[in-house]
C-alpha positions, 0 to 999 in steps of 0.5 A: 581873690575876688573884690568889689569894683565900682566902674563907670560904664557908658555913664552909669556906675556899675558894681561887679565882684571879680578878681582884679586881674580879670580882663575888662572884656570878660566883665563887660561881656559876661557880667554887664551884658555889653557885647559891642567889644568882642573877643578876637585875639586875646592878646591886645593885637586885633582891636576887636575888644577896644573900648574908650577910657577917657578918649583913648582906645584901650584893648579890654582883653589885656586890661585888668579890671583893677586898672579901670576902677574910677575910670570912665569906660565907654563901649560901642553901646555907649555911643548911640542907640538903635533909635539914635545911633552915633554918626559913626554907626550911621556912616558904617551902615550907609557905607556898608563898612562892616561885612563880617562885623569882626572889626567894627567895634574896634574900628568905630571906637578908634575912629571916635577917638580920632574924630574927637581929637581931629575933626577934619582928618585926611584919608591918610590920617584915618588909615594911620589911626585905624592901622592897629585894627585888623579887618578880616574881610578887607573892607578898609576902603569902605571903613575909611569912607565911613569915618570921613562921612561921619566927620563931615556929618559931625562938622555940618551938625556943628554949623548953626545959622 
């Protein structure tokens, strides 16, 4: 049975009408036009559909809409814009960390959560944090370099003379 849900997505309150068991991913992509989170496996195993709820990466393909009402949801589009990309987005471009793009959303959203909790991760910590995200192309080395580059940038931006 369809209901009306109020969601906070990327800082804006949005209203959608859907069944409560509809996967959040479908609402984000089909109703709200947000294409950062991608459909990958549909089972919550690959990470392509990851979004942040609070600062926790969540698999939106297996999260029902009813579970996120009143929660702050952030998608890839909420991190930055074309004019002002987030340092992670800039670092992924600089390191050419995305080959096919399948994993980029999940890698970036998970890395954002990691850097918010641990601003100075070691390479092993980055690999561990990202281990639940599948990459078809094998650009893991470049992805880790991108996360470390973004960490350095974020830390240098905090230093004020």
